[in-house]
C-alpha positions, 0 to 999 in steps of 0.5 A: 869333511867327512862323508855323510849319508844322505838323508833320503838313505836314512830311516825316517821315524815317527808317524809314517802318515805325519804331514801327508795332507796339509788341508786336513785338519785332523792330520795336521793336528796329529802331526803338529803334536807329534812333531814338537813332542819329538823335539821336546822329548827328553829334556829335565822332567821340570822343564818349561817349553814355549808356543806362541801366536800372533794374529794374521796382521802379525800383531798381538803376540801372545805366549803360552807355557807347556810343562815337560810332564804334560807335553801332549795334552798341553799340545793339543790344548793348545792346538785345538784352542788356536785354529792354524786358520786364525793364527800364525804359530810358533814354537821354541825348541829349547827347554828352560827351567821356569816359565818366562822365555829369557836367556837367564832361565835357559837350559842346555839345548841339544839343537841348533836352529837357523833361519835359512830364509832364501839361502840354499838349504842344500848347502849347509854343512851338515844339512839340517835334520828337520827343514820346512818352507815357511813361505815360497823359498824361505826356509827354517831349520833345526839340527839335532846334535848327538849331545847336549850343549851349554846355552852359550855353544848352543847359540854359537853353533846356531850363529855359524850355521847362519854366518857360515851359509848365508842364513839370517841372524837370530841365534839366540836360545829364545829363538821361536819358529813356525810350526810345520803344518801351520798357516803363514798369514803374512799379507804379502803371501797367499796364506801358504802352509807351512810344510815340512821338507826333511824329517830325520830323526838321526842324531848328528855327530858333525859340528860346524865350527864355532865362530871364534874357531871359524876366524882362527881357521881363516887366519890359520891359527887352527887346522882346517879339515875342510882345506883338502880332499882326504882321498887326494891326501891319501893318494899323494902320500900312500906310497910313503906311509908305513903299511900300518898307517895305510891299514888304519887310515882305510879302516871304515870303523874302529878295529883297534882296541887302543885308539890313542896309539892309532891316532898317534901312528897315523898323525906321526906318520903323515908328519914324517912324510911331508903332509901338512896340518891341514892335510893330516887334518882332513885325514883325521876328520874321516878317521873313526879312531879320532871321531869315536874317541873326541867326536867331531870337535875342532878345537880337539883335533886341533889340539891332538895334531899339535900335541903329536907333532910337538912331541915329534919335534921335541922329544924328551 
C-alpha cells in the first residue's frame, strides 16, 4: 500500500473554533452548520439533502429536506427548531434529485461512509477523513474521495470499507449518520455528546477495492498491491534493474513527460528480472507515473500490468 501522510500532519480547514466546547450551544450550532455545510457544498445546484430527528426513546422518526440553494439557512432553521437536548439528530451526506430519500433519486456521491461501531478506526485503509464518536468507543466515519462516483460505486466502496475492517452493514446511498455535536439519547448511555475525533478536508486519492475486486484478489484473479512491501521489492531486484528503471521507481513525483512509456519501462523491466505480478503491483501502486495517469484504481492497475506482460510474451 502506498505511503500516506498522517492526518495530523495535514492542515485542518474551516472554522478553527469548531467543536471546541460541547457544552456551548452557540458554538455547537455554528459547528454543526459549518460541518454539514462543508459536506454538502459542491453538489449539483438543484439537489435535495436530508436531516432527521427522533425522540429520546428513538421513536417518532421525522425527516426534513434542505435544498442546495439554501443550505446555511436551512441548517440554521433546523438546528434552532430541533434542540440537540430534546432530539437525536441525523443527516445524510449524499445528494438527491427529488425531496424523497430513495435510492432511485440518489445522485453520484464523492463520499464513502461507514458505521465503524466497535471496530478500530485506526485499522481502516485509507483512514477516514471525518471521524466522530457516537457513544463510548463506537464510531462513524466519512471518506472524502477526490472524485464523484455512481451510486453503485459509492455503495461498493462503502461496503468494502465495512467488510474489510469489521464495520457494520449499512452502506446504502440513503444512509443517515449522527450529527457531530449532537447528543446521543439512547437509554443505555448517559446522554454523551457525539464528538468529532478527526477532521481533514483533504480529498483522498486512494480507494479500497470494490467488493468484486477484493474477492478476485483473494482468489488470485487480480493483482494485489498490498501483498508485498514496495521497499523490499525494490531492494530485492535493484541490482538487476536497468539504471533508468531504478531512477523512475525512486521518483517521488512525475518528472518525465511520457507517463505511459515510463509505466511500460518499469513493468517490463521488473517482469524481465523475475518479479511476480503482485511484486510489480506493489511498486506501481506507489509510482506517480501510474497513479497520476490512472488514479488508485485496482482494475486499471491489473489491466495495465497484464497488458504490458502480454506484449512482452507475445510480441507481434
